[in-house]
mmCIF file of the N, C-alpha and C atoms, coordinates in Angstrom:
data_MODEL
# 
_entry.id   MODEL 
# 
loop_
_atom_site.group_PDB 
_atom_site.id 
_atom_site.type_symbol 
_atom_site.label_atom_id 
_atom_site.label_alt_id 
_atom_site.label_comp_id 
_atom_site.label_asym_id 
_atom_site.label_entity_id 
_atom_site.label_seq_id 
_atom_site.pdbx_PDB_ins_code 
_atom_site.Cartn_x 
_atom_site.Cartn_y 
_atom_site.Cartn_z 
_atom_site.occupancy 
_atom_site.B_iso_or_equiv 
_atom_site.pdbx_formal_charge 
_atom_site.auth_seq_id 
_atom_site.auth_comp_id 
_atom_site.auth_asym_id 
_atom_site.auth_atom_id 
_atom_site.pdbx_PDB_model_num 
ATOM 1   N N  . MET A 1 1  ? 1.026  -1.176  -0.100  1.00 0.00 ? 1  MET A N  1 
ATOM 2   C CA . MET A 1 1  ? -0.030 0.002   0.091   1.00 0.00 ? 1  MET A CA 1 
ATOM 3   C C  . MET A 1 1  ? 0.712  1.151   0.153   1.00 0.00 ? 1  MET A C  1 
ATOM 4   N N  . THR A 1 2  ? 2.024  1.194   0.651   1.00 0.00 ? 2  THR A N  1 
ATOM 5   C CA . THR A 1 2  ? 2.870  2.225   0.857   1.00 0.00 ? 2  THR A CA 1 
ATOM 6   C C  . THR A 1 2  ? 3.435  2.555   -0.649  1.00 0.00 ? 2  THR A C  1 
ATOM 7   N N  . ASN A 1 3  ? 3.875  1.462   -1.140  1.00 0.00 ? 3  ASN A N  1 
ATOM 8   C CA . ASN A 1 3  ? 4.245  1.728   -2.546  1.00 0.00 ? 3  ASN A CA 1 
ATOM 9   C C  . ASN A 1 3  ? 3.505  2.306   -3.299  1.00 0.00 ? 3  ASN A C  1 
ATOM 10  N N  . LEU A 1 4  ? 2.511  1.777   -3.770  1.00 0.00 ? 4  LEU A N  1 
ATOM 11  C CA . LEU A 1 4  ? 1.390  3.064   -4.502  1.00 0.00 ? 4  LEU A CA 1 
ATOM 12  C C  . LEU A 1 4  ? 1.214  4.205   -3.788  1.00 0.00 ? 4  LEU A C  1 
ATOM 13  N N  . LEU A 1 5  ? 0.983  4.436   -2.672  1.00 0.00 ? 5  LEU A N  1 
ATOM 14  C CA . LEU A 1 5  ? 1.186  5.945   -2.343  1.00 0.00 ? 5  LEU A CA 1 
ATOM 15  C C  . LEU A 1 5  ? 2.267  6.477   -2.667  1.00 0.00 ? 5  LEU A C  1 
ATOM 16  N N  . LEU A 1 6  ? 3.310  6.053   -2.372  1.00 0.00 ? 6  LEU A N  1 
ATOM 17  C CA . LEU A 1 6  ? 4.697  6.856   -2.893  1.00 0.00 ? 6  LEU A CA 1 
ATOM 18  C C  . LEU A 1 6  ? 4.856  7.277   -4.026  1.00 0.00 ? 6  LEU A C  1 
ATOM 19  N N  . LEU A 1 7  ? 4.145  6.296   -5.225  1.00 0.00 ? 7  LEU A N  1 
ATOM 20  C CA . LEU A 1 7  ? 4.061  6.334   -6.748  1.00 0.00 ? 7  LEU A CA 1 
ATOM 21  C C  . LEU A 1 7  ? 3.355  7.780   -6.989  1.00 0.00 ? 7  LEU A C  1 
ATOM 22  N N  . GLY A 1 8  ? 2.699  8.227   -6.299  1.00 0.00 ? 8  GLY A N  1 
ATOM 23  C CA . GLY A 1 8  ? 1.574  8.876   -6.457  1.00 0.00 ? 8  GLY A CA 1 
ATOM 24  C C  . GLY A 1 8  ? 2.595  10.732  -6.421  1.00 0.00 ? 8  GLY A C  1 
ATOM 25  N N  . PHE A 1 9  ? 3.863  10.413  -5.539  1.00 0.00 ? 9  PHE A N  1 
ATOM 26  C CA . PHE A 1 9  ? 4.325  11.873  -5.359  1.00 0.00 ? 9  PHE A CA 1 
ATOM 27  C C  . PHE A 1 9  ? 5.596  11.910  -6.420  1.00 0.00 ? 9  PHE A C  1 
ATOM 28  N N  . LEU A 1 10 ? 5.651  10.736  -7.000  1.00 0.00 ? 10 LEU A N  1 
ATOM 29  C CA . LEU A 1 10 ? 7.074  10.683  -8.127  1.00 0.00 ? 10 LEU A CA 1 
ATOM 30  C C  . LEU A 1 10 ? 6.239  11.889  -9.294  1.00 0.00 ? 10 LEU A C  1 
ATOM 31  N N  . PRO A 1 11 ? 7.477  12.272  -9.988  1.00 0.00 ? 11 PRO A N  1 
ATOM 32  C CA . PRO A 1 11 ? 7.241  13.423  -11.039 1.00 0.00 ? 11 PRO A CA 1 
ATOM 33  C C  . PRO A 1 11 ? 6.796  12.337  -12.130 1.00 0.00 ? 11 PRO A C  1 
ATOM 34  N N  . SER A 1 12 ? 5.804  12.956  -13.001 1.00 0.00 ? 12 SER A N  1 
ATOM 35  C CA . SER A 1 12 ? 5.410  12.564  -14.283 1.00 0.00 ? 12 SER A CA 1 
ATOM 36  C C  . SER A 1 12 ? 6.669  12.987  -15.684 1.00 0.00 ? 12 SER A C  1 
ATOM 37  N N  . GLY A 1 13 ? 6.117  12.422  -16.582 1.00 0.00 ? 13 GLY A N  1 
ATOM 38  C CA . GLY A 1 13 ? 6.985  13.255  -17.716 1.00 0.00 ? 13 GLY A CA 1 
ATOM 39  C C  . GLY A 1 13 ? 7.846  14.315  -17.966 1.00 0.00 ? 13 GLY A C  1 
ATOM 40  N N  . SER A 1 14 ? 6.631  14.979  -18.056 1.00 0.00 ? 14 SER A N  1 
ATOM 41  C CA . SER A 1 14 ? 6.657  16.382  -18.455 1.00 0.00 ? 14 SER A CA 1 
ATOM 42  C C  . SER A 1 14 ? 7.404  17.540  -17.177 1.00 0.00 ? 14 SER A C  1 
ATOM 43  N N  . GLU A 1 15 ? 7.091  16.661  -15.908 1.00 0.00 ? 15 GLU A N  1 
ATOM 44  C CA . GLU A 1 15 ? 7.684  17.565  -14.844 1.00 0.00 ? 15 GLU A CA 1 
ATOM 45  C C  . GLU A 1 15 ? 9.217  17.078  -15.108 1.00 0.00 ? 15 GLU A C  1 
ATOM 46  N N  . TRP A 1 16 ? 9.741  15.775  -15.144 1.00 0.00 ? 16 TRP A N  1 
ATOM 47  C CA . TRP A 1 16 ? 11.159 15.528  -15.428 1.00 0.00 ? 16 TRP A CA 1 
ATOM 48  C C  . TRP A 1 16 ? 11.832 16.690  -15.993 1.00 0.00 ? 16 TRP A C  1 
ATOM 49  N N  . ILE A 1 17 ? 10.992 16.968  -17.141 1.00 0.00 ? 17 ILE A N  1 
ATOM 50  C CA . ILE A 1 17 ? 11.783 17.679  -18.184 1.00 0.00 ? 17 ILE A CA 1 
ATOM 51  C C  . ILE A 1 17 ? 12.135 18.889  -17.783 1.00 0.00 ? 17 ILE A C  1 
ATOM 52  N N  . ILE A 1 18 ? 10.992 19.385  -17.057 1.00 0.00 ? 18 ILE A N  1 
ATOM 53  C CA . ILE A 1 18 ? 11.234 20.627  -16.268 1.00 0.00 ? 18 ILE A CA 1 
ATOM 54  C C  . ILE A 1 18 ? 11.912 20.649  -15.356 1.00 0.00 ? 18 ILE A C  1 
ATOM 55  N N  . ILE A 1 19 ? 12.202 19.738  -14.477 1.00 0.00 ? 19 ILE A N  1 
ATOM 56  C CA . ILE A 1 19 ? 13.708 19.366  -13.633 1.00 0.00 ? 19 ILE A CA 1 
ATOM 57  C C  . ILE A 1 19 ? 14.590 19.984  -14.068 1.00 0.00 ? 19 ILE A C  1 
ATOM 58  N N  . ALA A 1 20 ? 14.992 19.012  -15.183 1.00 0.00 ? 20 ALA A N  1 
ATOM 59  C CA . ALA A 1 20 ? 15.787 18.704  -16.168 1.00 0.00 ? 20 ALA A CA 1 
ATOM 60  C C  . ALA A 1 20 ? 16.510 20.119  -16.646 1.00 0.00 ? 20 ALA A C  1 
ATOM 61  N N  . LEU A 1 21 ? 15.531 20.872  -17.090 1.00 0.00 ? 21 LEU A N  1 
ATOM 62  C CA . LEU A 1 21 ? 15.667 22.207  -17.563 1.00 0.00 ? 21 LEU A CA 1 
ATOM 63  C C  . LEU A 1 21 ? 16.706 22.996  -16.440 1.00 0.00 ? 21 LEU A C  1 
ATOM 64  N N  . VAL A 1 22 ? 15.664 22.964  -15.057 1.00 0.00 ? 22 VAL A N  1 
ATOM 65  C CA . VAL A 1 22 ? 15.828 23.903  -13.833 1.00 0.00 ? 22 VAL A CA 1 
ATOM 66  C C  . VAL A 1 22 ? 17.409 23.397  -14.068 1.00 0.00 ? 22 VAL A C  1 
ATOM 67  N N  . ILE A 1 23 ? 17.723 22.135  -13.777 1.00 0.00 ? 23 ILE A N  1 
ATOM 68  C CA . ILE A 1 23 ? 19.257 22.088  -13.482 1.00 0.00 ? 23 ILE A CA 1 
ATOM 69  C C  . ILE A 1 23 ? 20.441 22.272  -14.613 1.00 0.00 ? 23 ILE A C  1 
ATOM 70  N N  . LEU A 1 24 ? 20.085 22.270  -15.359 1.00 0.00 ? 24 LEU A N  1 
ATOM 71  C CA . LEU A 1 24 ? 20.479 22.914  -16.693 1.00 0.00 ? 24 LEU A CA 1 
ATOM 72  C C  . LEU A 1 24 ? 21.055 24.726  -16.779 1.00 0.00 ? 24 LEU A C  1 
ATOM 73  N N  . LEU A 1 25 ? 19.816 25.145  -16.126 1.00 0.00 ? 25 LEU A N  1 
ATOM 74  C CA . LEU A 1 25 ? 19.921 26.547  -15.865 1.00 0.00 ? 25 LEU A CA 1 
ATOM 75  C C  . LEU A 1 25 ? 20.683 26.986  -14.932 1.00 0.00 ? 25 LEU A C  1 
ATOM 76  N N  . LEU A 1 26 ? 21.007 26.248  -13.823 1.00 0.00 ? 26 LEU A N  1 
ATOM 77  C CA . LEU A 1 26 ? 21.502 26.799  -12.513 1.00 0.00 ? 26 LEU A CA 1 
ATOM 78  C C  . LEU A 1 26 ? 22.944 26.245  -12.760 1.00 0.00 ? 26 LEU A C  1 
ATOM 79  N N  . PHE A 1 27 ? 23.154 24.859  -13.155 1.00 0.00 ? 27 PHE A N  1 
ATOM 80  C CA . PHE A 1 27 ? 24.482 24.522  -12.995 1.00 0.00 ? 27 PHE A CA 1 
ATOM 81  C C  . PHE A 1 27 ? 25.092 24.508  -14.291 1.00 0.00 ? 27 PHE A C  1 
ATOM 82  N N  . GLY A 1 28 ? 24.337 25.169  -15.777 1.00 0.00 ? 28 GLY A N  1 
ATOM 83  C CA . GLY A 1 28 ? 25.446 25.003  -16.991 1.00 0.00 ? 28 GLY A CA 1 
ATOM 84  C C  . GLY A 1 28 ? 25.574 23.936  -17.728 1.00 0.00 ? 28 GLY A C  1 
ATOM 85  N N  . GLY A 1 29 ? 25.854 23.626  -19.085 1.00 0.00 ? 29 GLY A N  1 
ATOM 86  C CA . GLY A 1 29 ? 26.269 22.455  -19.570 1.00 0.00 ? 29 GLY A CA 1 
ATOM 87  C C  . GLY A 1 29 ? 27.475 22.199  -18.918 1.00 0.00 ? 29 GLY A C  1 
ATOM 88  N N  . LYS A 1 30 ? 28.568 22.695  -18.858 1.00 0.00 ? 30 LYS A N  1 
ATOM 89  C CA . LYS A 1 30 ? 29.819 21.989  -18.290 1.00 0.00 ? 30 LYS A CA 1 
ATOM 90  C C  . LYS A 1 30 ? 30.089 21.622  -17.181 1.00 0.00 ? 30 LYS A C  1 
ATOM 91  N N  . LYS A 1 31 ? 28.922 22.096  -16.240 1.00 0.00 ? 31 LYS A N  1 
ATOM 92  C CA . LYS A 1 31 ? 29.014 21.909  -14.533 1.00 0.00 ? 31 LYS A CA 1 
ATOM 93  C C  . LYS A 1 31 ? 28.277 20.338  -14.453 1.00 0.00 ? 31 LYS A C  1 
ATOM 94  N N  . ILE A 1 32 ? 27.891 20.016  -15.562 1.00 0.00 ? 32 ILE A N  1 
ATOM 95  C CA . ILE A 1 32 ? 26.599 18.633  -15.101 1.00 0.00 ? 32 ILE A CA 1 
ATOM 96  C C  . ILE A 1 32 ? 27.750 17.479  -14.922 1.00 0.00 ? 32 ILE A C  1 
ATOM 97  N N  . PRO A 1 33 ? 28.069 17.254  -15.909 1.00 0.00 ? 33 PRO A N  1 
ATOM 98  C CA . PRO A 1 33 ? 29.307 15.978  -16.439 1.00 0.00 ? 33 PRO A CA 1 
ATOM 99  C C  . PRO A 1 33 ? 30.284 15.627  -14.951 1.00 0.00 ? 33 PRO A C  1 
ATOM 100 N N  . GLU A 1 34 ? 30.397 17.113  -14.256 1.00 0.00 ? 34 GLU A N  1 
ATOM 101 C CA . GLU A 1 34 ? 31.179 17.005  -12.951 1.00 0.00 ? 34 GLU A CA 1 
ATOM 102 C C  . GLU A 1 34 ? 30.177 16.617  -11.608 1.00 0.00 ? 34 GLU A C  1 
ATOM 103 N N  . LEU A 1 35 ? 29.075 16.869  -12.110 1.00 0.00 ? 35 LEU A N  1 
ATOM 104 C CA . LEU A 1 35 ? 28.288 17.276  -10.965 1.00 0.00 ? 35 LEU A CA 1 
ATOM 105 C C  . LEU A 1 35 ? 27.347 15.649  -10.604 1.00 0.00 ? 35 LEU A C  1 
ATOM 106 N N  . MET A 1 36 ? 27.458 14.618  -12.086 1.00 0.00 ? 36 MET A N  1 
ATOM 107 C CA . MET A 1 36 ? 27.376 13.581  -12.342 1.00 0.00 ? 36 MET A CA 1 
ATOM 108 C C  . MET A 1 36 ? 28.059 12.317  -11.909 1.00 0.00 ? 36 MET A C  1 
ATOM 109 N N  . ARG A 1 37 ? 29.620 12.814  -12.189 1.00 0.00 ? 37 ARG A N  1 
ATOM 110 C CA . ARG A 1 37 ? 30.770 12.122  -11.764 1.00 0.00 ? 37 ARG A CA 1 
ATOM 111 C C  . ARG A 1 37 ? 30.600 11.760  -10.238 1.00 0.00 ? 37 ARG A C  1 
ATOM 112 N N  . GLY A 1 38 ? 30.666 13.199  -9.371  1.00 0.00 ? 38 GLY A N  1 
ATOM 113 C CA . GLY A 1 38 ? 30.733 13.200  -8.233  1.00 0.00 ? 38 GLY A CA 1 
ATOM 114 C C  . GLY A 1 38 ? 29.900 12.491  -7.611  1.00 0.00 ? 38 GLY A C  1 
ATOM 115 N N  . LEU A 1 39 ? 28.059 12.529  -7.901  1.00 0.00 ? 39 LEU A N  1 
ATOM 116 C CA . LEU A 1 39 ? 27.226 11.591  -7.575  1.00 0.00 ? 39 LEU A CA 1 
ATOM 117 C C  . LEU A 1 39 ? 27.488 10.181  -7.606  1.00 0.00 ? 39 LEU A C  1 
ATOM 118 N N  . GLY A 1 40 ? 27.821 9.917   -8.707  1.00 0.00 ? 40 GLY A N  1 
ATOM 119 C CA . GLY A 1 40 ? 28.156 8.523   -9.384  1.00 0.00 ? 40 GLY A CA 1 
ATOM 120 C C  . GLY A 1 40 ? 29.368 7.829   -8.563  1.00 0.00 ? 40 GLY A C  1 
ATOM 121 N N  . LYS A 1 41 ? 30.501 8.336   -7.635  1.00 0.00 ? 41 LYS A N  1 
ATOM 122 C CA . LYS A 1 41 ? 31.538 8.141   -7.207  1.00 0.00 ? 41 LYS A CA 1 
ATOM 123 C C  . LYS A 1 41 ? 31.003 8.226   -5.337  1.00 0.00 ? 41 LYS A C  1 
ATOM 124 N N  . GLY A 1 42 ? 29.958 9.495   -5.248  1.00 0.00 ? 42 GLY A N  1 
ATOM 125 C CA . GLY A 1 42 ? 29.578 9.017   -3.904  1.00 0.00 ? 42 GLY A CA 1 
ATOM 126 C C  . GLY A 1 42 ? 28.148 7.573   -3.628  1.00 0.00 ? 42 GLY A C  1 
ATOM 127 N N  . VAL A 1 43 ? 27.436 7.328   -4.772  1.00 0.00 ? 43 VAL A N  1 
ATOM 128 C CA . VAL A 1 43 ? 26.947 5.775   -4.710  1.00 0.00 ? 43 VAL A CA 1 
ATOM 129 C C  . VAL A 1 43 ? 27.528 4.968   -4.459  1.00 0.00 ? 43 VAL A C  1 
ATOM 130 N N  . LYS A 1 44 ? 28.410 4.915   -5.252  1.00 0.00 ? 44 LYS A N  1 
ATOM 131 C CA . LYS A 1 44 ? 29.570 3.677   -5.497  1.00 0.00 ? 44 LYS A CA 1 
ATOM 132 C C  . LYS A 1 44 ? 30.613 3.909   -3.984  1.00 0.00 ? 44 LYS A C  1 
ATOM 133 N N  . SER A 1 45 ? 30.704 4.744   -2.933  1.00 0.00 ? 45 SER A N  1 
ATOM 134 C CA . SER A 1 45 ? 30.782 4.692   -1.819  1.00 0.00 ? 45 SER A CA 1 
ATOM 135 C C  . SER A 1 45 ? 30.379 4.216   -1.378  1.00 0.00 ? 45 SER A C  1 
ATOM 136 N N  . PHE A 1 46 ? 28.907 4.738   -0.839  1.00 0.00 ? 46 PHE A N  1 
ATOM 137 C CA . PHE A 1 46 ? 27.801 4.310   -0.066  1.00 0.00 ? 46 PHE A CA 1 
ATOM 138 C C  . PHE A 1 46 ? 27.931 2.725   -0.236  1.00 0.00 ? 46 PHE A C  1 
ATOM 139 N N  . LYS A 1 47 ? 27.589 2.245   -1.608  1.00 0.00 ? 47 LYS A N  1 
ATOM 140 C CA . LYS A 1 47 ? 27.778 0.842   -1.711  1.00 0.00 ? 47 LYS A CA 1 
ATOM 141 C C  . LYS A 1 47 ? 28.866 0.197   -0.976  1.00 0.00 ? 47 LYS A C  1 
ATOM 142 N N  . ASP A 1 48 ? 29.534 0.798   -1.013  1.00 0.00 ? 48 ASP A N  1 
ATOM 143 C CA . ASP A 1 48 ? 31.109 0.132   -0.864  1.00 0.00 ? 48 ASP A CA 1 
ATOM 144 C C  . ASP A 1 48 ? 30.828 -0.199  0.975   1.00 0.00 ? 48 ASP A C  1 
ATOM 145 N N  . GLY A 1 49 ? 30.553 0.675   1.472   1.00 0.00 ? 49 GLY A N  1 
ATOM 146 C CA . GLY A 1 49 ? 30.201 0.818   2.781   1.00 0.00 ? 49 GLY A CA 1 
ATOM 147 C C  . GLY A 1 49 ? 28.942 -0.243  3.464   1.00 0.00 ? 49 GLY A C  1 
ATOM 148 N N  . VAL A 1 50 ? 28.003 -0.257  2.830   1.00 0.00 ? 50 VAL A N  1 
ATOM 149 C CA . VAL A 1 50 ? 27.120 -0.596  2.714   1.00 0.00 ? 50 VAL A CA 1 
ATOM 150 C C  . VAL A 1 50 ? 27.298 -2.437  2.690   1.00 0.00 ? 50 VAL A C  1 
ATOM 151 N N  . ASN A 1 51 ? 27.966 -2.660  1.423   1.00 0.00 ? 51 ASN A N  1 
ATOM 152 C CA . ASN A 1 51 ? 29.093 -4.337  1.825   1.00 0.00 ? 51 ASN A CA 1 
ATOM 153 C C  . ASN A 1 51 ? 29.794 -4.277  2.613   1.00 0.00 ? 51 ASN A C  1 
ATOM 154 N N  . ASP A 1 52 ? 30.650 -3.603  3.334   1.00 0.00 ? 52 ASP A N  1 
ATOM 155 C CA . ASP A 1 52 ? 31.811 -3.772  4.448   1.00 0.00 ? 52 ASP A CA 1 
ATOM 156 C C  . ASP A 1 52 ? 31.060 -3.932  5.540   1.00 0.00 ? 52 ASP A C  1 
ATOM 157 N N  . ALA A 1 53 ? 29.940 -3.242  5.876   1.00 0.00 ? 53 ALA A N  1 
ATOM 158 C CA . ALA A 1 53 ? 29.067 -3.378  7.179   1.00 0.00 ? 53 ALA A CA 1 
ATOM 159 C C  . ALA A 1 53 ? 28.217 -4.938  6.956   1.00 0.00 ? 53 ALA A C  1 
ATOM 160 N N  . LYS A 1 54 ? 27.622 -5.683  5.513   1.00 0.00 ? 54 LYS A N  1 
ATOM 161 C CA . LYS A 1 54 ? 26.886 -6.489  5.229   1.00 0.00 ? 54 LYS A CA 1 
ATOM 162 C C  . LYS A 1 54 ? 27.904 -7.569  5.735   1.00 0.00 ? 54 LYS A C  1 
ATOM 163 N N  . ASP A 1 55 ? 29.595 -7.207  5.217   1.00 0.00 ? 55 ASP A N  1 
ATOM 164 C CA . ASP A 1 55 ? 30.272 -8.453  5.209   1.00 0.00 ? 55 ASP A CA 1 
ATOM 165 C C  . ASP A 1 55 ? 30.990 -8.564  6.936   1.00 0.00 ? 55 ASP A C  1 
ATOM 166 N N  . GLU A 1 56 ? 31.012 -7.356  7.762   1.00 0.00 ? 56 GLU A N  1 
ATOM 167 C CA . GLU A 1 56 ? 31.743 -7.832  9.110   1.00 0.00 ? 56 GLU A CA 1 
ATOM 168 C C  . GLU A 1 56 ? 30.205 -8.237  9.739   1.00 0.00 ? 56 GLU A C  1 
ATOM 169 N N  . LEU A 1 57 ? 29.192 -8.135  9.309   1.00 0.00 ? 57 LEU A N  1 
ATOM 170 C CA . LEU A 1 57 ? 28.026 -8.640  10.338  1.00 0.00 ? 57 LEU A CA 1 
ATOM 171 C C  . LEU A 1 57 ? 28.047 -10.452 9.965   1.00 0.00 ? 57 LEU A C  1 
ATOM 172 N N  . ASN A 1 58 ? 28.417 -10.621 8.752   1.00 0.00 ? 58 ASN A N  1 
ATOM 173 C CA . ASN A 1 58 ? 28.323 -11.888 8.465   1.00 0.00 ? 58 ASN A CA 1 
ATOM 174 C C  . ASN A 1 58 ? 29.360 -12.576 9.116   1.00 0.00 ? 58 ASN A C  1 
ATOM 175 N N  . LYS A 1 59 ? 30.823 -12.242 9.135   1.00 0.00 ? 59 LYS A N  1 
ATOM 176 C CA . LYS A 1 59 ? 31.756 -12.654 10.014  1.00 0.00 ? 59 LYS A CA 1 
ATOM 177 C C  . LYS A 1 59 ? 30.968 -13.037 10.999  1.00 0.00 ? 59 LYS A C  1 
ATOM 178 N N  . ALA A 1 60 ? 30.663 -11.674 11.965  1.00 0.00 ? 60 ALA A N  1 
ATOM 179 C CA . ALA A 1 60 ? 30.547 -11.868 13.578  1.00 0.00 ? 60 ALA A CA 1 
ATOM 180 C C  . ALA A 1 60 ? 29.147 -12.821 13.420  1.00 0.00 ? 60 ALA A C  1 
ATOM 181 N N  . LYS A 1 61 ? 28.543 -13.384 12.718  1.00 0.00 ? 61 LYS A N  1 
ATOM 182 C CA . LYS A 1 61 ? 27.676 -14.278 13.027  1.00 0.00 ? 61 LYS A CA 1 
ATOM 183 C C  . LYS A 1 61 ? 28.174 -15.707 12.568  1.00 0.00 ? 61 LYS A C  1 
ATOM 184 N N  . ASP A 1 62 ? 29.177 -15.896 11.836  1.00 0.00 ? 62 ASP A N  1 
ATOM 185 C CA . ASP A 1 62 ? 29.520 -16.935 11.600  1.00 0.00 ? 62 ASP A CA 1 
ATOM 186 C C  . ASP A 1 62 ? 30.404 -17.228 12.938  1.00 0.00 ? 62 ASP A C  1 
ATOM 187 N N  . GLU A 1 63 ? 30.884 -16.468 13.207  1.00 0.00 ? 63 GLU A N  1 
ATOM 188 C CA . GLU A 1 63 ? 32.021 -16.323 14.341  1.00 0.00 ? 63 GLU A CA 1 
ATOM 189 C C  . GLU A 1 63 ? 30.937 -16.794 15.802  1.00 0.00 ? 63 GLU A C  1 
ATOM 190 N N  . ILE A 1 64 ? 30.017 -16.581 15.620  1.00 0.00 ? 64 ILE A N  1 
ATOM 191 C CA . ILE A 1 64 ? 28.628 -16.912 16.769  1.00 0.00 ? 64 ILE A CA 1 
ATOM 192 C C  . ILE A 1 64 ? 28.225 -18.188 16.455  1.00 0.00 ? 64 ILE A C  1 
ATOM 193 N N  . ASP A 1 65 ? 27.936 -18.452 15.446  1.00 0.00 ? 65 ASP A N  1 
ATOM 194 C CA . ASP A 1 65 ? 27.287 -19.686 14.898  1.00 0.00 ? 65 ASP A CA 1 
ATOM 195 C C  . ASP A 1 65 ? 28.501 -20.677 14.885  1.00 0.00 ? 65 ASP A C  1 
ATOM 196 N N  . LYS A 1 66 ? 29.837 -20.639 14.708  1.00 0.00 ? 66 LYS A N  1 
ATOM 197 C CA . LYS A 1 66 ? 31.164 -21.759 15.160  1.00 0.00 ? 66 LYS A CA 1 
ATOM 198 C C  . LYS A 1 66 ? 30.654 -22.547 16.490  1.00 0.00 ? 66 LYS A C  1 
ATOM 199 N N  . PRO A 1 67 ? 30.650 -23.957 16.620  1.00 0.00 ? 67 PRO A N  1 
ATOM 200 C CA . PRO A 1 67 ? 31.077 -24.493 17.568  1.00 0.00 ? 67 PRO A CA 1 
ATOM 201 C C  . PRO A 1 67 ? 32.592 -24.282 18.475  1.00 0.00 ? 67 PRO A C  1 
ATOM 202 N N  . VAL A 1 68 ? 32.185 -24.094 19.314  1.00 0.00 ? 68 VAL A N  1 
ATOM 203 C CA . VAL A 1 68 ? 33.248 -24.061 20.793  1.00 0.00 ? 68 VAL A CA 1 
ATOM 204 C C  . VAL A 1 68 ? 33.805 -25.586 20.549  1.00 0.00 ? 68 VAL A C  1 
ATOM 205 N N  . ASP A 1 69 ? 35.269 -25.814 20.665  1.00 0.00 ? 69 ASP A N  1 
ATOM 206 C CA . ASP A 1 69 ? 36.213 -26.912 20.791  1.00 0.00 ? 69 ASP A CA 1 
ATOM 207 C C  . ASP A 1 69 ? 36.249 -26.662 22.301  1.00 0.00 ? 69 ASP A C  1 
ATOM 208 N N  . SER A 1 70 ? 35.151 -27.606 23.173  1.00 0.00 ? 70 SER A N  1 
ATOM 209 C CA . SER A 1 70 ? 35.652 -27.958 24.981  1.00 0.00 ? 70 SER A CA 1 
ATOM 210 C C  . SER A 1 70 ? 36.674 -28.623 24.926  1.00 0.00 ? 70 SER A C  1 
ATOM 211 N N  . ALA A 1 71 ? 37.166 -29.629 24.417  1.00 0.00 ? 71 ALA A N  1 
ATOM 212 C CA . ALA A 1 71 ? 38.106 -30.814 24.430  1.00 0.00 ? 71 ALA A CA 1 
ATOM 213 C C  . ALA A 1 71 ? 39.355 -30.341 24.555  1.00 0.00 ? 71 ALA A C  1 
ATOM 214 N N  . LYS A 1 72 ? 39.768 -28.764 24.218  1.00 0.00 ? 72 LYS A N  1 
ATOM 215 C CA . LYS A 1 72 ? 41.138 -28.830 24.657  1.00 0.00 ? 72 LYS A CA 1 
ATOM 216 C C  . LYS A 1 72 ? 41.738 -28.466 25.707  1.00 0.00 ? 72 LYS A C  1 
# 
């Protein structure tokens, strides 16, 4: 239900065109590639951080689940 509610707030086709024109006017044609490159690096860094956190959680879970050798 919440997914359908969120879809109602997304811009339609013509609104995306207006948003793109406003961004083009604000930043200019030469700054947009730099802006997108920085955005891409930020997204990649965020994904790497999320994957590192997942790996750490999985390692901790595996250590907890590992049987303890009491025969030593």
